[in-house]
C-alpha positions as a Markdown table, in Angstrom:
| # | Residue | x | y | z |
|---|---|---|---|---|
| 1 | Met | -4.4 | 21.1 | 33.1 |
| 2 | Ser | -2.5 | 18.5 | 35.1 |
| 3 | Ala | -1.0 | 15.3 | 33.6 |
| 4 | Glu | -3.7 | 13.3 | 35.4 |
| 5 | Asp | -6.4 | 15.5 | 33.9 |
| 6 | Leu | -4.9 | 15.0 | 30.4 |
| 7 | Glu | -4.7 | 11.3 | 30.9 |
| 8 | Lys | -8.3 | 11.1 | 32.0 |
| 9 | Tyr | -9.4 | 13.2 | 29.1 |
| 10 | Glu | -7.6 | 11.0 | 26.6 |
| 11 | Thr | -9.1 | 7.9 | 28.2 |
| 12 | Glu | -12.6 | 9.3 | 27.9 |
| 13 | Met | -11.9 | 10.2 | 24.2 |
| 14 | Glu | -10.7 | 6.7 | 23.5 |
| 15 | Leu | -13.7 | 5.2 | 25.1 |
| 16 | Lys | -16.0 | 7.5 | 23.1 |
| 17 | Leu | -14.2 | 6.5 | 19.9 |
| 18 | Tyr | -14.4 | 2.8 | 20.7 |
| 19 | Arg | -18.2 | 3.2 | 21.2 |
| 20 | Glu | -18.6 | 5.0 | 17.9 |
| 21 | Tyr | -16.5 | 2.3 | 16.2 |
| 22 | Arg | -18.7 | -0.4 | 17.7 |
| 23 | Asp | -21.8 | 1.4 | 16.4 |
| 24 | Val | -20.5 | 1.8 | 12.8 |
| 25 | Val | -18.3 | -1.2 | 12.1 |
| 26 | Gly | -21.3 | -3.2 | 10.8 |
| 27 | Leu | -21.9 | -0.7 | 8.1 |
| 28 | Phe | -18.6 | -1.4 | 6.3 |
| 29 | Lys | -17.0 | -4.2 | 4.3 |
| 30 | Tyr | -13.2 | -3.5 | 4.6 |
| 31 | Val | -10.7 | -2.4 | 7.2 |
| 32 | Ile | -7.7 | -0.6 | 5.9 |
| 33 | Glu | -4.7 | 0.0 | 8.2 |
| 34 | Thr | -1.8 | 2.3 | 7.3 |
| 35 | Glu | 1.1 | 3.4 | 9.5 |
| 36 | Arg | -0.9 | 6.5 | 10.6 |
| 37 | Arg | -4.6 | 5.6 | 10.4 |
| 38 | Phe | -7.2 | 2.9 | 10.6 |
| 39 | Tyr | -10.1 | 3.2 | 8.2 |
| 40 | Leu | -13.5 | 1.4 | 7.6 |
| 41 | Thr | -14.8 | 1.6 | 4.0 |
| 42 | Asn | -17.0 | -0.2 | 1.5 |
| 43 | Asp | -15.0 | 0.8 | -1.5 |
| 44 | Tyr | -11.3 | 1.3 | -2.1 |
| 45 | Glu | -8.7 | 1.2 | -4.8 |
| 46 | Met | -5.0 | 0.5 | -4.2 |
| 47 | Gln | -2.2 | 1.1 | -6.7 |
| 48 | Val | 1.5 | 0.3 | -6.3 |
| 49 | Gln | 3.5 | 3.3 | -7.7 |
| 50 | Ser | 7.2 | 3.5 | -8.5 |
| 51 | Val | 9.1 | 6.7 | -9.1 |
| 52 | Gln | 12.8 | 6.6 | -9.6 |
| 53 | Gly | 13.1 | 3.2 | -8.0 |
| 54 | Glu | 11.1 | 4.2 | -4.9 |
| 55 | Val | 7.9 | 2.1 | -4.4 |
| 56 | Phe | 4.9 | 3.5 | -2.6 |
| 57 | Phe | 1.2 | 2.7 | -2.2 |
| 58 | Glu | -1.7 | 4.9 | -3.2 |
| 59 | Val | -5.0 | 4.0 | -1.6 |
| 60 | Ser | -8.2 | 5.8 | -2.4 |
| 61 | Met | -11.4 | 5.3 | -0.4 |
| 62 | Ala | -14.9 | 6.6 | -0.8 |
| 63 | Asp | -17.3 | 7.1 | 2.1 |
| 64 | Ala | -15.0 | 6.0 | 4.8 |
| 65 | Trp | -14.8 | 6.2 | 8.6 |
| 66 | Val | -11.4 | 7.0 | 10.2 |
| 67 | Trp | -10.2 | 6.0 | 13.7 |
| 68 | Asp | -8.8 | 9.3 | 15.0 |
| 69 | Met | -9.9 | 10.6 | 18.4 |
| 70 | Tyr | -8.6 | 14.1 | 17.6 |
| 71 | Arg | -10.7 | 14.4 | 14.5 |
| 72 | Pro | -14.1 | 16.1 | 15.1 |
| 73 | Ala | -15.8 | 14.5 | 12.0 |
| 74 | Arg | -14.7 | 10.9 | 11.4 |
| 75 | Phe | -16.9 | 10.2 | 8.4 |
| 76 | Val | -15.1 | 11.3 | 5.2 |
| 77 | Lys | -16.4 | 11.4 | 1.6 |
| 78 | Gln | -13.0 | 10.8 | -0.1 |
| 79 | Val | -9.7 | 9.7 | 1.3 |
| 80 | Arg | -6.4 | 9.4 | -0.6 |
| 81 | Val | -3.4 | 7.9 | 1.3 |
| 82 | Leu | 0.2 | 7.9 | -0.1 |
| 83 | Thr | 2.6 | 5.8 | 1.9 |
| 84 | Phe | 6.0 | 4.1 | 1.7 |
| 85 | Lys | 5.0 | 1.8 | 4.5 |
| 86 | Asp | 2.8 | -1.3 | 4.6 |
| 87 | Val | -0.9 | -1.2 | 4.0 |
| 88 | Asn | -3.1 | -3.9 | 5.5 |
| 89 | Ile | -6.5 | -4.5 | 3.9 |
| 90 | Glu | -8.9 | -7.0 | 5.4 |
| 91 | Glu | -12.4 | -7.9 | 4.4 |
| 92 | Leu | -14.7 | -7.9 | 7.4 |
| 93 | Asn | -16.5 | -11.1 | 8.2 |
| 94 | Lys | -19.9 | -10.0 | 9.4 |
| 95 | Ala | -20.1 | -13.1 | 11.8 |
| 96 | Asp | -17.1 | -11.8 | 13.6 |
| 97 | Leu | -18.7 | -8.4 | 14.3 |
| 98 | Asp | -20.6 | -9.4 | 17.4 |
| 99 | Leu | -18.9 | -6.9 | 19.6 |
| 100 | Pro | -19.8 | -6.6 | 23.3 |
| 101 | Ser | -22.6 | -4.2 | 23.9 |
| 102 | Asp | -21.0 | -2.8 | 27.0 |
| 103 | Asp | -17.5 | -1.5 | 27.3 |
| 104 | Ser | -16.0 | -4.7 | 29.0 |
| 105 | Gly | -13.9 | -5.4 | 25.9 |
| 106 | Phe | -12.3 | -2.0 | 25.9 |
| 107 | Asn | -8.8 | -1.8 | 27.3 |
| 108 | Ser | -7.2 | 1.6 | 27.7 |
């Protein structure tokens, strides 16, 4: 497989993932972003933990969708994330979810 073939494959996978995101985002209430993943969920719990002076975050989610183009099944029943990095949690505003129906808003 050439570098060009690999780039084309990854571009197609990203477009497929964007289309899936566009189809499911309206089903969820929260966006949770960690240093490694981007999640959509309706239910989460976050706890700040401290062990021997080290602070980390523990985020648990139920019935989530994960943005990961290499993952064959993006819907997950339970997710538990432990991280020393920032966690960004946003409540989705349903009025802002009017995404374009075509792929014109997708930049790869």
